[in-house]
DRENROKE-812307 format. One record per residue (C-alpha): residue in one letter; x, y, z. Coordinates in pm, whole numbers, plus 50000, padded with zeros to 5 digits. Layout:
# residues N
(site "a" (X Y Z))
...
END
This chain:
# residues 64
(site "m" (95400 33010 34978))
(site "l" (95691 32846 34798))
(site "s" (95941 33020 34578))
(site "d" (96147 32896 34284))
(site "g" (96443 32846 34518))
(site "d" (96244 32597 34726))
(site "i" (96204 32359 34433))
(site "d" (96504 32443 34212))
(site "p" (96740 32143 34185))
(site "r" (97040 32380 34195))
(site "f" (96949 32479 34551))
(site "g" (96805 32235 34804))
(site "n" (96674 31982 34549))
(site "m" (96432 31842 34807))
(site "p" (96101 31687 34704))
(site "i" (95788 31870 34806))
(site "l" (95486 31649 34857))
(site "l" (95118 31727 34843))
(site "a" (94944 31466 35058))
(site "w" (94574 31383 35063))
(site "e" (94592 31081 35290))
(site "q" (94791 30957 35587))
(site "d" (94840 30589 35664))
(site "g" (94599 30504 35379))
(site "a" (94311 30717 35511))
(site "p" (94199 31057 35377))
(site "l" (94313 31358 35580))
(site "q" (94037 31471 35813))
(site "g" (93933 31798 35975))
(site "g" (94181 32085 35976))
(site "a" (94456 31860 35838))
(site "g" (94278 31814 35504))
(site "p" (94183 31799 35238))
(site "l" (94547 31855 35135))
(site "r" (94871 31896 35328))
(site "l" (95206 32025 35202))
(site "v" (95499 31817 35326))
(site "v" (95858 31937 35284))
(site "p" (96097 31662 35400))
(site "g" (96404 31803 35570))
(site "d" (96234 32123 35688))
(site "v" (96343 32080 36049))
(site "h" (96164 32393 36175))
(site "g" (95833 32329 35997))
(site "g" (95823 32673 35838))
(site "r" (95687 32533 35512))
(site "y" (95446 32283 35665))
(site "m" (95095 32377 35558))
(site "h" (94765 32199 35613))
(site "g" (94405 32265 35520))
(site "i" (94500 32347 35160))
(site "v" (94189 32379 34943))
(site "s" (94335 32533 34626))
(site "i" (94668 32575 34450))
(site "d" (94766 32869 34231))
(site "v" (95060 32803 33997))
(site "r" (95217 33106 33834))
(site "s" (95487 33141 33575))
(site "i" (95816 33292 33688))
(site "v" (95893 33400 33333))
(site "a" (95739 33724 33210))
(site "p" (95526 33678 32897))
(site "a" (95670 33809 32571))
(site "a" (95551 34158 32482))
END
């Protein structure tokens, strides 16, 4: 899971990539079909593979 702080340009401002191929070939097996790549994450805590769906949610509460 990623939070607003992970992608906010006022914090780390690092790109987060969603990859579906490596070296021009589709990701295979447990590595695919999608892989989250966070450049600069030296400990790999945000590295995720085997992603099959993405749920995007608003961080702003809807108006009442």
